N, C-alpha and C positions, 0 to 999 in steps of 0.2 A: 488150470491150466490145458488149452486145449492140445490133442494131440497131434491136430491136423490142423490146413490152413481153412479148414470150413466147419462150420457147427453142425453136427449130426442130431438130426430131430427124431424124436419118437413121437407120432400121435397119438394120443389116448381117445379112443373113440371114434366109432365107423358111420355115423348119422349121414344123411344125406349132405347137410351143410360142412361135414369133416371131409367127405370123399370126393364132394363137387366144387368146394371152393378151397379150403385147408390144405389139402394133399396137393392139390396142383400147385398152390403157390409156395409151399414149401419147395418142391421140385423146381419152380421157375424162379425164386429169390437168390440173387448172387449172394454168396458167403456161406451158403446151407445146404442141406442135403437131408432127402427123408430115408432114414436110416430103418426105421421100426415103426410099427403098427401095434397099439396095444388094444385090446378088446374083451368084452365079458365072453364066456366059455360058448354061451349059447349064439354069439356073434360070430362064431369061427369060420363057418363056409362063405359068408359075407366077405368078412375081412380077409379071407383066401383069396379070393377074386382081386380084391384092392390091390392086396401085395402085388400078386402077378402082374396086373395092369400097371402098377407105377413101377415094377421092377425094383420092389423092396424083397430083401431077403429074409428078414427077422420079423416073426409074428408071434405076440406075447398075448395069451388068455387070461394074464394075471400081471398086473404091474408090478410085484415084488421080485420076480426075477430080472423084469426089464431094468429094474433100479440097480441092478447088481451088474449090469453090462457096461464095462468099462468102455464101449466104444459108442456109447450114446451122450452127449455132452448136454440135451435140452429135451425138456417136454412140454409140448403142446396140449394142454387140457382141454376137450371139449366134452364136457360132461355137464349133466344138470346143476344146476347154482347150488343147492343144498350140499354138493360136493366137493365144489372148489377149494373151500378151506383144509379139509382132509385131505385130498391128495396133493395141495401145493407145499404142505408141511412135510409131508413124508418124501416127495420128491427134492424138496430142498433138504432134509435131512441125511438124503442120500447123497449129497454133493453135487446136484444136477441143477440145471437152470432151469426156471418157470416162467413160462407164457399160458397166461388163464384167460379163456374166454371172460368177455363181459358178462353181467357186472362182477365184479369182483369175488364178493360174497353175499350173503343173506344180511349180514349185520356186519358194523364196525368192528365190533368185538372180535369177529370171525377174522375181518381183516388184518387187525393186529396181530393175531396168531402167525398169519402170513408171512407180514413183514418180521416180525421177530424171529421166525426161522431162517428165512432168507439172509437176514443179517448175522443171526448166528453162526449160520454155515457160510457164509461169504459168497452165496449166489446171487444171481440177478433173479428179480422177480417182477416181470411186466404183465401189464393187463391188455386184453385185446378190444382197446377202442378203437377201431379201425377207421373210425370217420375223421380222425385227425390226418389221416394220410391221403385222405381222397382229394383228387386233383381241383374238381370246384372248391372244396372246402380252402385249400392253401391258396387259391385264388381270392376268395372272399376275406381271408385274413388278410392278403397283400391291400386289398382296394381300399378296407378300413383303416388300417394301419398309411396309408399314404394320402389319408384325408379325403378320398373322393366322396364320402356321403357326410362328411363334417364330423360333429359329434354323436356318436350312437345315442340314441333315445330309447329305444323298444325292439323288442324282436318277438317273432312268432311262429314257432315249431308246430308241424303238424306231422304226425309219426303213427299211422293206424293202418288197420287191414282188417279184413272178415276173417274170423276163426272161430268158426261153430265148434261145439263141444265134439272132443275126440275122446276115445277110451284110453284111458292111461297118460293123457298128455300132463306132464308134470307142470308146463307152462300155465295150466288151467287150474293148477293147485291154490293154495292158500297163499296170500301175500307173503305171511310169515316163513314160507319155505320156499320162496324167490319167485312165484308165481305172477301172472297179472303183466298187463302192457305197460307198468311203470318199471319193472325191473327188466323187461324184454327189450321194448322201444325208447322209452323215455330215458332211460339209462344212456344211449346214443347221444340224444338230443342235449341232455344236461351237460356230458362231457362235452361236446363241440361247443355249446354257448359258453363253457367256463374258459377253453380253449382261446375264444374269441373275445371275451369281456373280463375275464379275471374272476374273482372269488365270489361267492354269494353270499349277501347279510342276512338276508330274510326270505322263508318259506312260507307259502301258503297251497293248500292243495282242496280238491273235493275228488272223491273217487266213489263209482257207484256200479250197483248192477242193474243196467237199463234193459239188455236184451237175452243175455244167458245165464244161466242157472248154476254156473259152474263155482266153485269156490272161489275163485281169483276176480278181482274185479273186473269189469269188461270196459268200464271207461275211466278216464281220468284227466283232468285241468289243473296243471301247476304253474302258479305264478312264483317266479324268481325274480328276488332284487338285489342286481349286485353292488358291491361296496362302491362302483363307480358312478352310482345312479340309475343303470340301465334296467328298464322292466322288461323282463321276457316271460312268456306264456306257452306250455308245452301242453299239447293236447295229443294224448296217447290213448287209443281205442283197440278193442279186440271186435268192433261192432259194427264198422263201416264197410257196405259191402260195396260191389261192382268193380272197384279199384283201389289200388293202393292210395290209402293219402300220404304223401312223401313229398312235404316239401317246407320252405321256410323263407321268411321274410325279414330284413334288417332296415330300420328306418333310422336315420341321422338328420341332423338340422340341413343338409345340403343336398340329401338325396337318399335312395331307397335301394337295398339290394333284393332279388326274389331268385331263389334257385329251386329248381325240381328234380327229382328222382335222384337224390344222392344221399338218401340215408337207409335204403336197401341195398339189395345186391345189385348193383350196378356199376360200370366200369366208367359211367360217365354221367352226364345230366344235363339240364339246362342253367344256365346262368346270365341273368341282365342285370344292367345298372340303369336306373332312372335318376337323371338328375336336371336342372334347369336346361341343359343342352341338349335333351333327348333321351332316348333310350339307346343303350347300347347291348350288343348280345355278343358274349364272350364265347368263344371256342375253345376249351381247355384239352381238347382231344380224349383218350381214353386210357388209363391206367388201372388196373386192379391196385385197389389200396390195401388188399391182404399182403400183395407180394411188397409193396412199400413200407409196410408195418415190418413184414419179416426181415427187409435188407437192414433197415435200421436197427433192429434187434440184436441182428447177426452182427451188426460190426458194433454195437454195444458190449457183445460178448466178449469179442476179439479185445477192445480197448480197455474195457473195465468200466467206461463211462456209464453214467445213469440211463435209464431211457426216458424218453419223453412222456411214455405212458407207465410211469412207475407204481410199485405198490401203493406210496403216497397219494398218488394222483386216483388211483383207484378207491382209496377209502373215503377220498373227498367225496366223490360222486356218491358212494353208498351212503355216506352221512347225511346228503340232501334227500336221498330217497328216504331214508328214517325220517327225517325231518317232515318230507309230505304225508307220509301216513300219521305221524303225532298230529299234524295241523288238521288233517281231515277229521281225526278223531277228538279234538278237543275244541274244532272250528274257530281254531285262533292261529294267527301267523306263529312260526319257530324262528326263532334269531338265532345266528349260529356265531355270532361274533359276540 
């Protein structure tokens, strides 16, 4: 039960992503408030600057005392993927709500531990699959649902960028520890495609090291076959230079949808619809999807309703990621039903 009419958030992590996108979003989102920052001891000087800049009074260099702070209602976890399960469980056990960055965890086993902890302690568990809240993606879903492209047949998503070796970069570590473009970028694409087309029936994939020699794969192509028959490919790489490759196409029996610049850290993007009547370009405006995501979760915490990006949704995405690597190693499709 909230003690105030808004959700008091603690953000765990002070990375550039946390400070540049999430902390501003928490402050901007209606129904919530940035109440505390949690960091590692060696990050305290930087965290202190952020706390002063955002007007945050409480700064913790250990999550344990933050969990005992009765004024904090929810924790937004922006920590490396291998730490998601451990942190989510202890937060839930403290009776606090959890928003965990995507992907939910490294394995479905870890996801189940997170779900069980949240259910046992009666708290909300959500996963930061923010692409569901992007204004362009909402319009894409509307176009599909209204029959503008007829029956969807296929989709192609490209989510890649240039990521040369960096010392101690956990995203370049082995996939078994949550590294690589599949966990990092393809997880967004998988969730978006599930939002648009429903559940996946079969998964095939090829991953490889084509440019860099770090432990994680630098190239991945995934084929998803949905229960409704739609076939989709997701290409996600850390080795494509010159520009971010961030776009997707959806093709149906009556038309096609093309979108660009919506899978990265953008407030807007380009959206076009091609049919026999010609090409229509849509201006959806700009709206930070992290803000929309947080406003949804704030409302769910207050109402007790399940979030659109629940733990179950996060688990289903991780199951597909696991199946992709299983397919790569076996050379065969993996059935999920």
